[in-house]
N, C-alpha and C positions, 0 to 999 in steps of 0.2 A: 693666112694666120694676120687677123686684127692688129693695127701696132699695138704698142703696151700702155698702160694706161700708168699712170705714177699717184701712188696713196700717199697719204700721210702717216698715218699710219693703220697698226694689225684693225683694229677695230674701220675701219673701210675697205677691210680684205673683200667678205664678203658681196659687198654692195657692186663693187666693180667687177669684182668674178660677174656678178650677175648680168649686168650692162653688156659687158665684152660678150658674152658666152649669146643674148640673146641679137645682139648685135651680129655673132656668126651665122645663127642659126636665119636670120633673114635673109647675110648673103651666101647662106647654099644652099638657095632658088625659092621660088612660089614652088606651094604642091606640096612640099617636102613636111612626109608627119615626124614632128618634135620629137620626136626619142633619141634618146644618146646613148650610143654602148662607147662606155669607159670599164678597160679592164682592169688597171691599179695602179696606184700610189708612187708614184715613184719620187724620194725623197734626194736631192742632189747634195756634197756638200763639198764647197771648190776652195783654195786655201787661197784665191786669189782672183782677182775681176777678169783676166785673159782665161782662166780654166774656168770659169763661172759659164764665160761666152762660148765653150767653147761644145763646154754640156749641156746648154742650152742650145744649141746649135743638134747637136747629137739627138738629144730625145724627140724635138722637133722634128726631126727627119724621118721620124720613124710612128709615128702620130696618126696613122693608115694599118699597122701593124698590130702596133702595142700603142693603141689608145689612153692616156695617161693623164691626171692629174700632177703634175711637175711639180717641186718644192725645193729650188736653188736655194741653199744658204749658202752664207762667209761672211767672215765677220771683220769689222775695223777697230782692235777694241782702243782706237786712239779715241775715236766722237769727231771729229772738227765739223762737220757737217749735219750736226744733232743726232738722235737715239737713231732714228730708221731709214733706209729707201728701200722703197717695195714700188715693183714693177707688176699689174697683172695684165695676160692678155689670154686669147681663145681662140680657137679655129674650129671648126665642124664641116664636114664634108659629106656629102652622101656614100655609103656603104652598100650593102646589100639592100632591098626594095626593104620600105619601114623602118629605116635607121639609119640616122647619122653618127659617125662616128668622129668625136672629141676629143680636141687636146687641151687643156687648159695649164698655164705658166703661172706659178707666184715665185719671181726673184725676190728674197727675204738680202736685207744686206743693213748686221747689226751693229752699229756704235755704241762704244762707251756702256755705261750700262744697260745699254737694253741685253747686250753678251746671253747676258743671264736668261735674261727674259725666251731669245733666240728656241727652245727644242718647244717651252712652252706653245710658239704661237705656230709652230710648224705644226706642233700635233695636232690643233686644234683647227687644222685645212685639210685632215686626210678624210676621206673620200669611206663612209662606214661599208664594213660588207667584202670590202675589196683587197687583195694584197699589197700588203706595202715593203718597196723594194728600199733597201738603205745605200747609195751610191757612193761611194767616200774613195777622191782621189789623195794621190799624195800618201804620205804618213799616215798612216792612220792612229790616232791618241786614244790607244786602249789605257779605259782607266779611268778618266776623263769626265767629268759629269756632267760634258755634250753629246757626247759619244755615245756612252751609256744607257742617258733617257733616250735616246732619238733609237739605239740598238735595242731599249728594251719592248717599243712598238713593233719594232722590222720583225718579218716573215723570212727574209733572208738579205744578207750586208755585202753587198758586191765590192771589190778592192781591187788593185792591178798590183801584185807584189814588184813591177817591174818599170813600177814608176816608182815607187819608197827610197830614200835614202839610204838603208838600210835591208835591201829584199830577203836577206835570211832572217834577220831578225823577223821583217814582219810573217814570213814565211810561220815561224815558229810561233808566235803570239796570234796568230790566226790558227791556229792548231789547241794550239790551249783554247785558243776563248769557245773553240768549237765545241770542247767536251765542259764546258765551263755549267755550271747549273746555271747562273743568272741569263749563259746565251741558251733563246728559245727557237733561234734561229738556223735555219742552214747559213751555209759561208757559199762562197762565190769566188772564182779567182781569175782574171782573165788572162791569165801565163796558161791557165788550163785552157780556156779554148784558143787561144797559140798553137796549143798542143793535137785539137784534132786530129789534122793531117797528118800527121805524124805515129800519131793512135790509128790511125786507121788504115796509112799504110803498112803499119808492122805487122797488124791485125789480117791483114790481105797474101802476105805473103805464105801465111799457114791454111789460106785459103786450101790450094793446089795439094791434092791426093798425097804427091810423091813429097811434100816439103810439108805433111802432117804430123807424121811422128818425131821431126826434128823440135818442135814444139815442147815435148818434155824431156828432152836431154838439153837444149840449151846451155851451155859451160861457161858465157863469157860473153859481159856487155861491154864497147868503147863508146861513149857520148863524149865530143867533141863541140864546145861552144867559145862562143867570139865571148869575149870580158871586154868593154870599156876602162881606157887606161882608168886607175885610179877607183876602182870601183865594182870587185869584181864580183859576179849575178851568176849563182849556178844556180838556180831556184828551177829557171825549164829540165834541167837536167835533171836534178833530184826527183821535180816531180815525176818526168816518165819514165823515170826508174824504178822508182816507186809504185806507177803502175804497174809494171811488168812485177814486179812483187809481189803488190797484193791480188792481183791478176791469177798467178802461180805458184802462189804457195811457198811463194820463199820468204824465211825468216831469218834478219838479223843476227851472223855470227860476233862471237866474243875471240879475238879484238875485233871490231868492226873496223875499222883505217888501216889502212898500210900505205905504202909508196912503193911503184914500179915502174922504172924505163919512163922516169920524169914524169911522170899523171901519178895519179892520187886514186885508189882504191878501194870499194868496200868487200867485202866477202859476205855473201847469204849462204844460205843451204837450206837445200829441195830436201830434206829426208838426213842425211848423210853424205850428200852430193854439194859438194862446193859451189858456186856461181862466182864469177867477179866480176864487177863493176868499175873499168875503168872510167875518169872523170878528168878530160885534157884540154887546156885551151885549143883553141881551133890557130893554125898559123898563120890562116890568113887574115892578114889587116885591113884589105877588105870590106870583111864579112859584118854584116849587120852584125851586132848584140843581141843573143840569143844560142838554139842549138842549130849549131850547123850539119852532124853529123851523126847516123846512128849504126851502131855494126855489130851483128848477133852471130854470134858462133856456135854451132851445137855439132853434136856427135853422128851423123848419117849412120844410118846399119853399115852402107858401105867406106865408110872416112868422115872427113871432115866437112863438113856446110858451114855455106856462110851466105847473110844478108844483108844487104847494105841500104841504106839515104842518106843518101849525100847532098844535100842543095848545090845551087851554084852561087856565085853571089852577088851576079845580076842576070836576068832575064826572067825572076819570077820561074824557075822550074827547078825542076828536082832529078836526081838518075837516081834508077834502082839495078838491084843487080842479086840475081841469087846464083848461087852458085852451089852446086851439087857436086859431090863425087864423082868424076869420071862420065860427066857430062861437061857440054858448053858451057858455057855463062849464058842467061837467061839476065835479060838485060831490056829501061826500055825509059825515057824522058818523061816527067807527066809534067802539067803544073802546079806550081807549088808558091801561092804569092802570100803576103804578110795580110792575114786581114786588119784593115783597118777600125779604125776605131768605130765608128757605126756598124759597125758589119760587128765588132767585138759583143756593141749593147744590145746587138739585137740577137744576135747567139746566148747573152747570156738571161734576157729578156722573155728566150722561152720558156728556160726550164721552170717547171714546176716545183717547190716543194725541195724536198734535202737530194741529193745525188751522192749514193752512200759509193758510189766506184771515189770519188771525188775524196770524198772522206776520209776513206781509206788510205787513197795515195801523200793525202794532206797530212794523215799522223805520220805516216815513214817516211815521208819527206823532211819533216820536223826535226824525227830522227837522226834523219843521216847528217842533217843539218847543227842537230847541239851534237851529238856528241863527234863532230870533226873539228869544231869552236874546242871542246870541251879537250880535244888531241894536242889541239894546236896552243892553248892556253898552258896545257901539262908538258911539250916538248919547251918550250918557253921560262918560262920553272924552275 
């Protein structure tokens, strides 16, 4: 990576980019054809300098797999250091014969009166005919001029509900945004990618011929979620339950929420048959935040069957147990590591276009959250 070059104002960005790109092409080595491969625009918003540095490092680490023009944005309304703080960098290296994979980064910090100009400047830097991903860390200010203008040019909006001050609230806003006429983009959430191993392991239970009939007769689900003190975040539980419900054709019952045995639960219907989904806080105070265990109970032709995925609090492992009636339990230990920030970003950038499975799960999860909040308000009043 070339050392970032500071420029004085937006009008100098393209000249600096050209110089940095030329230097990168030369440094790639003699005899390399100057044909660049850049596959996307990544517009990233960071709410402070620390997050900006982290996001820039993650995007740069993926330059080979996802060569992009990354435009990193942040604001400083006080404006003590002039209107703009802008840095430009580029890096190219040989990939397949005849091509260079190039990564370009422009960091824009707008101060004071320049904040209003930030969307226009950022959008002017987009490479034409390439997809635009808007990546927003922390809380997402839906409805603000900055977000709405950037979203209008995006093919996909990537967020992390786990990083928001109010994860449930952001989940509901994302679902509403996904159905809004003004949003023509897809929605992605890091929490969905964190659930990938949970979804894969759950599906694997029913690959076995003797377990497959149980998929049609699930009657109870229990999800344990580790919560941070003072900041309850049920979004992973809601999304996994919603994934099961939308894949298996379960519809919300009325009323949806009730309390049972120290946990709260929802009732869903598959035809006339009820399916209960319990949400319980994890009893392990050392468990990392997020989903910790999943228990499925079904009626097998010979009796009750159960399927369990339980994470170990340490060691990046999980235990899977299948218990069919009248048989010995089948158990195994599998790797189960938390995906890091760069890995999550890579997974998100691999998705092309809209994900109808996630979109359906997001709508259902937002319904769970909204009705739980409404029930809480009703009880309090």
